[in-house]
C-alpha positions as CSV (number, residue, x, y, z in Angstrom):
1,X,105.4,155.6,97.1
2,X,105.8,152.2,98.9
3,X,103.8,149.2,97.7
4,X,105.3,146.8,100.3
5,X,106.1,147.1,104.0
6,X,109.9,147.2,104.5
7,X,110.8,145.0,107.4
8,X,114.4,145.1,106.4
9,X,116.5,147.2,104.0
10,X,118.9,145.6,101.5
11,X,121.9,147.1,99.7
12,X,121.4,148.7,96.3
13,X,121.7,146.5,93.2
14,X,121.2,143.3,95.2
15,X,118.7,140.7,94.3
16,X,116.5,141.2,97.4
17,X,116.5,145.0,96.9
18,X,115.1,144.5,93.3
19,X,112.4,142.1,94.5
20,X,111.4,144.3,97.3
21,X,111.3,147.6,95.3
22,X,110.5,146.4,91.8
23,X,107.0,148.1,91.8
24,X,108.5,151.4,92.9
25,X,111.2,151.2,90.2
26,X,108.7,150.5,87.5
27,X,106.5,153.3,88.8
28,X,109.4,155.7,88.4
29,X,109.8,154.6,84.7
30,X,106.1,155.2,84.0
31,X,106.3,158.6,85.6
32,X,109.3,159.4,83.5
33,X,107.4,158.5,80.3
34,X,104.4,160.6,81.3
35,X,106.6,163.6,82.0
36,X,107.7,163.3,78.4
37,X,104.2,164.3,77.3
38,X,104.8,167.7,78.8
39,X,107.5,168.7,76.3
40,X,107.1,169.1,72.6
41,X,110.5,167.5,71.9
42,X,109.7,164.3,73.7
43,X,105.9,164.2,73.2
44,X,106.0,162.2,70.0
45,X,108.2,159.6,71.6
46,X,106.0,159.4,74.7
47,X,102.9,158.9,72.6
48,X,104.5,155.8,71.1
49,X,104.4,154.2,74.5
50,X,100.9,155.3,75.5
51,X,98.6,155.2,72.4
52,X,98.2,152.4,69.9
53,X,99.9,153.2,66.5
54,X,99.1,152.6,62.8
55,X,95.8,154.4,62.7
56,X,94.0,155.5,59.6
57,X,90.8,157.7,59.4
58,X,87.9,156.5,57.2
59,X,84.5,158.0,56.4
60,X,81.5,155.9,57.4
61,X,77.8,156.7,57.6
62,X,78.3,157.4,61.3
63,X,81.1,159.9,60.6
64,X,84.8,159.7,60.6
65,X,86.2,156.7,62.3
66,X,89.8,155.8,63.2
67,X,90.8,152.2,62.4
68,X,94.1,150.5,63.4
69,X,96.5,147.9,62.1
70,X,99.4,146.2,63.8
71,X,103.1,146.7,63.4
72,X,106.4,146.6,65.1
73,X,105.7,149.8,67.1
74,X,103.1,147.9,69.0
75,X,105.9,146.3,71.0
76,X,106.7,149.7,72.5
77,X,103.0,150.2,73.6
78,X,103.0,146.6,75.0
79,X,106.1,147.5,77.0
80,X,104.4,150.5,78.6
81,X,101.3,148.5,79.7
82,X,103.7,145.8,80.8
83,X,104.9,148.3,83.4
84,X,101.4,149.3,84.2
85,X,100.5,145.6,84.8
86,X,103.4,145.2,87.3
87,X,102.2,148.3,89.2
88,X,98.6,147.1,89.4
89,X,99.8,143.7,90.4
90,X,101.6,145.2,93.4
91,X,98.6,147.4,94.3
92,X,96.2,144.5,94.4
93,X,98.7,142.4,96.4
94,X,99.5,145.1,99.0
95,X,96.1,146.7,99.6
96,X,93.8,143.7,99.1
97,X,95.3,140.2,99.2
98,X,97.9,140.8,102.0
99,X,95.2,142.2,104.3
100,X,92.9,139.3,103.7
101,X,95.8,136.8,104.2
102,X,96.6,138.3,107.6
103,X,93.0,137.6,108.8
104,X,92.8,134.1,107.4
105,X,96.1,132.8,108.8
106,X,96.7,130.4,105.9
107,X,99.6,128.0,105.6
108,X,102.5,128.8,103.3
109,X,101.2,126.6,100.4
110,X,97.7,127.9,100.7
111,X,99.0,131.5,101.0
112,X,100.7,131.2,97.6
113,X,97.6,129.7,95.9
114,X,95.4,132.3,97.5
115,X,97.5,135.1,96.1
116,X,97.5,133.5,92.6
117,X,93.8,133.1,92.6
118,X,93.2,136.6,93.9
119,X,95.3,138.2,91.2
120,X,93.7,136.1,88.5
121,X,90.2,136.8,89.7
122,X,90.7,140.5,89.4
123,X,92.2,140.1,85.9
124,X,89.6,137.6,84.6
125,X,86.7,139.6,86.0
126,X,87.9,142.8,84.3
127,X,88.8,141.1,81.0
128,X,85.5,139.2,80.9
129,X,83.5,142.4,81.3
130,X,85.7,144.2,78.8
131,X,85.5,141.5,76.2
132,X,81.7,141.1,76.6
133,X,81.3,144.9,76.1
134,X,83.3,144.8,72.9
135,X,81.4,141.8,71.6
136,X,78.1,143.5,72.2
137,X,79.0,146.9,70.9
138,X,80.7,145.5,67.8
139,X,77.7,143.2,67.1
140,X,79.8,139.9,67.0
141,X,77.3,138.0,69.2
142,X,74.2,139.1,67.4
143,X,75.7,138.2,64.0
144,X,78.0,135.1,64.2
145,X,78.7,135.3,60.4
146,X,80.6,138.5,61.1
147,X,83.3,136.3,62.7
148,X,84.5,135.2,59.3
149,X,82.9,137.5,56.8
150,X,85.2,140.1,55.1
151,X,88.3,138.3,56.2
152,X,91.1,139.4,56.7
153,X,90.1,141.7,59.5
154,X,93.1,143.9,59.3
155,X,91.4,147.1,60.4
156,X,90.5,147.2,64.0
157,X,88.7,149.7,66.2
158,X,90.5,151.3,69.0
159,X,88.9,149.2,71.7
160,X,89.7,145.9,70.0
161,X,93.4,146.7,69.4
162,X,93.8,148.2,72.8
163,X,92.3,145.1,74.4
164,X,94.7,142.8,72.6
165,X,97.7,145.0,73.5
166,X,96.7,144.9,77.2
167,X,96.2,141.1,77.1
168,X,99.7,140.6,75.7
169,X,101.1,143.0,78.3
170,X,99.5,141.3,81.2
171,X,100.6,137.8,80.3
172,X,104.1,139.1,79.5
173,X,104.2,140.7,83.0
174,X,103.4,137.3,84.5
175,X,106.8,136.0,83.5
176,X,108.9,138.3,85.7
177,X,106.3,138.1,88.5
178,X,107.3,134.4,88.9
179,X,110.7,135.8,90.0
180,X,109.3,138.8,92.0
181,X,106.8,136.6,93.9
182,X,109.4,133.9,94.6
183,X,107.3,131.1,93.2
184,X,108.5,127.7,94.2
185,X,110.6,125.7,91.7
186,X,108.0,122.9,91.5
187,X,105.3,125.3,90.6
188,X,107.3,127.3,88.0
189,X,107.0,124.8,85.1
190,X,103.2,124.6,85.4
191,X,102.8,128.4,85.4
192,X,105.3,128.9,82.6
193,X,103.3,126.4,80.5
194,X,100.1,128.2,81.4
195,X,101.4,131.6,80.5
196,X,102.9,130.3,77.2
197,X,99.6,128.9,76.1
198,X,97.9,132.3,76.6
199,X,100.7,134.2,74.8
200,X,100.6,131.7,71.9
201,X,96.8,131.9,71.4
202,X,96.4,135.6,71.9
203,X,99.4,136.4,69.7
204,X,98.3,134.1,66.9
205,X,94.8,135.6,66.9
206,X,96.2,139.1,66.7
207,X,98.8,138.4,64.0
208,X,96.7,136.1,61.8
209,X,93.8,138.7,61.9
210,X,91.5,136.3,63.7
211,X,90.7,138.9,66.4
212,X,86.9,138.4,66.2
213,X,87.1,134.7,66.9
214,X,89.8,135.3,69.5
215,X,87.5,137.7,71.4
216,X,84.7,135.2,71.7
217,X,87.1,132.4,72.8
218,X,88.9,134.6,75.3
219,X,85.6,135.6,76.8
220,X,84.5,131.9,77.3
221,X,87.9,130.9,78.6
222,X,88.2,133.8,81.1
223,X,84.6,133.2,82.3
224,X,85.5,129.5,83.0
225,X,88.7,130.4,84.8
226,X,87.0,133.0,86.8
227,X,84.6,130.4,88.2
228,X,87.5,128.1,89.2
229,X,89.4,130.8,91.1
230,X,86.3,132.1,92.8
231,X,85.6,128.6,94.0
232,X,89.2,128.2,95.2
233,X,89.1,131.5,97.1
234,X,85.8,130.5,98.8
235,X,87.3,127.1,99.7
236,X,90.3,128.7,101.3
237,X,88.1,130.8,103.5
238,X,86.1,127.7,104.6
239,X,87.0,124.2,103.5
240,X,83.4,123.0,103.9
241,X,82.3,125.2,101.0
242,X,83.3,123.1,98.0
243,X,80.1,123.0,96.1
244,X,81.3,125.7,93.7
245,X,83.8,123.3,92.3
246,X,81.0,121.2,90.9
247,X,79.4,124.2,89.2
248,X,82.8,125.1,87.8
249,X,83.3,121.5,86.5
250,X,80.1,121.6,84.6
251,X,81.0,125.0,83.1
252,X,84.5,123.9,82.3
253,X,83.3,120.9,80.2
254,X,80.7,123.1,78.4
255,X,83.3,125.7,77.6
256,X,85.6,123.1,76.0
257,X,82.8,121.7,73.8
258,X,81.6,125.2,72.8
259,X,85.1,126.3,72.0
260,X,85.7,123.3,69.7
261,X,82.3,123.8,68.0
262,X,82.8,127.5,67.4
263,X,86.4,127.0,66.1
264,X,85.3,124.3,63.6
265,X,82.4,126.5,62.5
266,X,84.5,129.6,61.9
267,X,87.8,128.2,60.7
268,X,86.7,125.0,59.1
269,X,83.5,126.1,57.4
270,X,83.4,129.9,57.5
271,X,86.8,130.8,56.2
272,X,86.6,128.0,53.6
273,X,83.7,129.9,51.9
274,X,85.3,133.3,52.0
275,X,86.2,134.7,48.6
276,X,89.8,135.8,49.6
277,X,91.7,132.6,49.5
278,X,95.5,132.3,49.6
279,X,98.5,133.8,51.3
280,X,99.2,137.5,51.0
281,X,101.4,139.1,53.7
282,X,100.8,142.7,52.4
283,X,97.1,142.5,52.8
284,X,97.3,140.3,55.9
285,X,95.5,137.3,54.3
286,X,96.5,133.9,55.8
287,X,93.4,132.0,54.6
288,X,95.1,128.9,53.2
289,X,94.1,125.3,53.9
290,X,97.5,124.3,55.4
291,X,98.7,127.5,57.2
292,X,95.5,129.0,58.5
293,X,92.7,126.6,58.7
294,X,94.4,123.2,59.4
295,X,97.1,124.6,61.7
296,X,94.7,126.8,63.7
297,X,92.2,124.0,64.1
298,X,95.0,121.6,65.1
299,X,96.4,123.9,67.8
300,X,92.9,124.7,69.2
301,X,91.9,121.0,69.3
302,X,95.1,119.9,70.9
303,X,94.9,122.6,73.5
304,X,91.3,121.7,74.4
305,X,92.1,118.0,74.5
306,X,95.0,118.7,76.8
307,X,92.9,120.8,79.1
308,X,90.2,118.1,79.2
309,X,92.8,115.4,80.0
310,X,94.3,117.5,82.8
311,X,90.7,118.1,84.1
312,X,89.8,114.4,84.1
313,X,93.2,113.4,85.7
314,X,92.6,116.0,88.4
315,X,89.1,114.8,89.1
316,X,90.2,111.1,89.3
317,X,93.0,112.0,91.7
318,X,90.6,113.8,93.9
319,X,88.2,110.9,93.8
320,X,90.9,108.4,94.8
321,X,92.0,110.7,97.6
322,X,88.4,111.0,98.8
323,X,88.0,107.2,98.8
324,X,91.2,106.6,100.7
325,X,90.2,109.2,103.3
326,X,86.8,107.6,103.7
327,X,88.4,104.1,104.1
328,X,90.8,105.5,106.7
329,X,88.0,107.0,108.7
330,X,86.1,103.7,108.7
331,X,89.1,101.8,110.0
332,X,89.5,104.3,112.8
333,X,85.8,104.1,113.7
334,X,85.9,100.3,113.8
335,X,89.0,100.3,116.1
336,X,87.3,102.7,118.5
337,X,84.1,100.7,118.9
338,X,84.0,98.7,122.3
339,X,83.8,94.9,122.1
340,X,80.5,93.4,123.3
341,X,80.7,90.5,125.8
342,X,78.0,87.8,125.4
343,X,76.2,86.5,128.4
344,X,74.5,83.1,128.5
345,X,71.8,83.3,131.1
346,X,70.8,86.9,131.2
347,X,71.8,90.1,132.7
348,X,72.0,91.7,136.2
349,X,69.6,94.4,137.2
350,X,69.6,95.8,140.8
351,X,71.6,92.8,142.0
352,X,69.1,90.2,140.6
353,X,69.8,88.0,137.6
354,X,67.1,88.4,134.9
355,X,66.6,86.3,131.8
356,X,66.5,87.5,128.2
357,X,62.7,88.0,128.3
358,X,62.9,90.3,131.3
359,X,61.5,87.6,133.9
360,X,63.6,86.5,136.9
361,X,64.8,82.9,136.7
362,X,62.9,80.3,138.8
363,X,64.6,79.9,142.2
364,X,66.0,76.5,142.9
365,X,64.2,74.4,145.6
366,X,66.3,73.8,148.7
367,X,66.0,70.2,150.0
368,X,65.5,69.8,153.6
369,X,68.3,68.2,155.6
């Protein structure tokens, strides 16, 4: 199974060999784990990689339901889907993005940005639909008070826990992809900061049992980011199509304001009125004024303020570049215009001098000799 075209073969255990064949190597590891399911001796170990752990069965009016908690064995499951994310990344790159790139003939810098936006568009679209489905089926959108009622939310349904494990696996896989995709050194700090922010917020929502609030905020964030990367893909195909950036800008600001409002409502007011107050690690209760509410609100507010500052700085830079470009075009136009020569009496037409009003000048009288 070859994910990338091999123009040149490299020696084993070399850096280029690892970069060129990393998807195939990871695919072999995944197949090795799946083969473990076929044997009774290794089946229990293989299930640790594939299925979420720490499940308990409870009786509800709808029947028996399995609820999940988190623990250290989740790291094993995240590792397996970390491998899956690398494989899917290579599939999208090889069978979709590379084919489009060959038709567009983009420059090297645009080629890298096109690949980044293409990969993130696929992920954001899938995650947005998945998170929206969970929010609707769990009833979090129809009843906003459920975002803070009965805190701590230590018991999760399968789809909620699996969603968070896959999110952590995806953003962890983005770290080695910086090496596999040979991202430029000047772009690496920006992407590392970007990935770290997602890992911090998703991990905090999962470990602090704020999964319901995290689902809503992730849905809003992914929807906003999806709009930006779609606009950038359309712009790369035709640079005259830049109106989608204006739509994204309005949605970006609205998302920041809605995120701040919802966070203050849930963390600042909702959790403050919950009966379970205090710190209890055994029950997963982190509802304290200093640890949970103030720290979470501070992190969310600082993150949103930083994103808004970056957005305003980017828009001002684009505006300055646009003004400089327009001024340069005007200077070139003025230089290319021909200079007009003024005439005193009139102008020539068919060899005859005519005045400004169109009449021929009066001929001079010739004196007789």
